[in-house]
Every structure is written in structure tokens, then in C-alpha cells.
C-alpha angles and dihedrals in degrees: 000000000000121000090247092054096054112109123205107270128233089260097045109146094026113122120210125192107202113202093163133103141186109033125309096058097038090047089057096045092047089058090050088051093049088055092054107272121137107242125195113193114207115208135178115256112251093015115047124179111344092233093063086082098039097112179257113012101065132177108260096227102101094262093091089214111164127240086240092061091046093059095066112028110065122124092035137112115220126218124179111215128162102230091184088070112078091229091051092050089049090055091053092047089052090053089051092058092084099023119119097197135025121191120190138164105192123135115281107289092003096126097046093086089059095046089245099114123110097265091051097046097039088055090063095033109032094182093054120134105212119188119194116194118194138153096256108009134251094294139043135061094293098046094112095049123100116243129207130181096251092048091048093049088057099041094045095060093247094118091051089067097036123087138031120323093243096039137078130271111297132199122226114261093244128049090263097167092056093044097049090047088054090051093049089046091055092048090050093047092052091048090051090047091054090049090052091049088056100040109013089237122133124201148192119255115206107201122180128190092217093051091048095050093045089052088054092060084086111152094017092056091044091053087060100037095047104023105031090235115142106217117231137186110283103170108226095342123108120239092228112014124071127219095025108128147068124300133189118243123191092273106023148335129296136184124237117192111177110178102181145017094268092056090048091053090049090052091052090048095054090047091051090241105120087150089072092052092050095045114112088220091067104028097114142022094261092048093049090049092050092048098035099128095059093041094048091050090055093047093046091056092051097046092049087069093060134081108236098238091049091050093048089051091049092050090052092050092050096044095248114146112236146106148156128315102243128202118222096268089047097054095042090056094043115125091233092056090046091050091051092051096233099147118069140171130209131174128238119230090271091052097257108146120232120195120207147160114258134226108287099216113098102209110189098205104025108026123187114265135203108217106156136022121238103289131234113253109283096353092137099041099110095039094051093046090051096045101038103030102025095234116166127226093260092057093044090051091050092051091047093050090048091055093242092119135020139189137215100353 
């Protein structure tokens, strides 16, 4: 998208101070940036965001920034300020004076000693929306423990329902606990922003990885809470819907995802097995679930006779949801993903291209925009201090020489 074509986003004029690193916090602030907010990412001199070194692979531009870091830090300006130094903390507090949103993921109470906690910043900015992201939240017996995605996937019960029925607990192939926490953080921030628009009142948002992942248990938790059923690992099968899994055709695997009785009958029709559709053993969702072993054996024998592309085409013609199991290169080159404009490229200041996946919401009036590539650590330090705090070159040089700030690490 050219600079001239970029429209003001829904969050244009909103200022975000991003004190977070790794994934959950940066995932949230990147979304706010995509929707038009101005995001300033604060990093530690000499270190930067931990994920900058989470590789290989790395971007071949001399920065050695990892692909991991690049996925979650576009539409941000980076400043490197030593918050452990009183002068550095004072600079950050000064930036917070006109910030609308602060996002941080330090240990509980970790920012109080720098005067960067919610009570300190809300005192100078009463309308501030301050989102704290931790592993276990600000309260409870585990509040002082560190939380990481893998740990949360295990503790939350997610791994108990992920993996093959005869295998061990398995984590999801993406850092789902971090990502969903970032999503819930963004939702909460936008709700708080609407409340402030109505009342002028800011607030503190206490966001925990464990809470977020437990909330995502959804139907599996409801099966236990309301039905007394303890969910177990079922591989690619669904705990309630049958057939809803992968099958082997003669030349490869396909997915079949029937969600109702009509779709099941259509599947039986295309397979030439109307007898299955008319059987009282399989006439409804509960009956198919109760008799799944016998039904799946019948279906597996039928699908093994088909070539996968022919079967996928037949499912499409009969209105049966299903398709191929893509790998990452396969899905990113899929015509549907291309038509939806999900893959983008933007250049860093030195011209190095960065490819990324865009914001999935297609807003008709205020679409997401991609204005700047993920920055090098501290590359905007001097510019932000000049523009936002009015510091002159002499003062910036003094701060740089004292190690309080840094640029382009």
C-alpha cells in the first residue's frame, strides 16, 4: 500500500506506550498499531526485546533480528531507554503524560520501583488505560511466578486434550497461550477506551496467560462443567461431531468436517452409501458420536478408494465442508489467501524487505494499515525524544553518552 493510499485508522490519534516484550504484549500493541494507533516500543539499551535473538532464521540486514521478532512488531517506533536509571525512568514517565494506553508484562510489582506502575502513572495521567500482562495475574497464590506459553499450555488443561489418543500430552504448534492473551488484552483495552470516551475514567487491566487459556477451553470445559464428561485426547477427532477428522485417500490425506445431519447425508450420498445415512445408528449427532467406531471404519474403507483431489471436488459439489491439510508454504500460496490479501511486504529504513501476515479484519471504513516495518532496537530514540519531549541535540547526546539511552543496536 502506498503512503498516499493509507487512510487514517480507527485508532488514529491514540498514543500507546509499549513496555512489553516477547509475544503477548507486543501482539496486542501491534494490533493497536495496525488499527491506526501510534505505538512507541520501549526497550532496554544493549538488550532489546528478547525475541530479537530467538532464531534462526534471522533477517539478513546486519541487525540479526529474528523472524520471530518480525512477526509482532510492525507499526511501532523503538526507543532504547534504561528505566533502571532514574533519569531513564523519568523520560518514560514524561512520555506517559500524554499516553492513552500503557501495556507492560513485568513481574507483579516489578515497575513500582521505577515509578512506572499503574498508581504512579495514573496519578499523572488520570485517564490512562494501563494493561498488565503476566503469567498468573496480579492476585492468587501463583501471582509471583513467571509464566511462559509452554508452561501455560500444560497447566491450563490444553495439552490434556491435544495429541493422539494413544500418545502423550502435546502442545499446539503455535504459542497459542501468548497469542490469545494478546487478543484478550486488545479486546479489554478497546472496551476500556470506550468506557473512557464515555466517562473520562481510565483503568487498570489485569490480564493473565492462564486465565486467557482457560477461557479458551470453551466447549471442552463446558462438556465437563455441564455434562460431567472429562475431555481426553482424541487426535484429530471431535468430542461431539462425527465425522469431523482426517481420512486417508488413495494418494493422501483429506479433512472432513460435517457439522450437521444434512451435511452427513450429503457425504453418504457422494460416497454412494445412502444406507449409512438411513441407518438408525447414525441418524443424529448424538447417535453418530455414540457409534463412532463402527461409522468411522465404514467411512475409512470408502474414502480409501478415492483420489484426494477428486474427493475434495466431490465434497465441494455436494456442500460437504472439507479440504486438504496444507503445510505453511501451501496455505500462504493458496489462491484464497492471496485473494484476501493476507500476505504483505514492507521495507525497513535501509530498504530491507520484511514479509508478514496482515490483520485479518476487513474494516470497510477504517481498514488496517501497514505503515512501518518492525524497527531496529532504539532506532527512533532521538527522534521521539525531540518530537515528544522537546529535547535538544545537546541533551540527547548527554543521555546517550551516559548510557541512559541508545540507538540502533
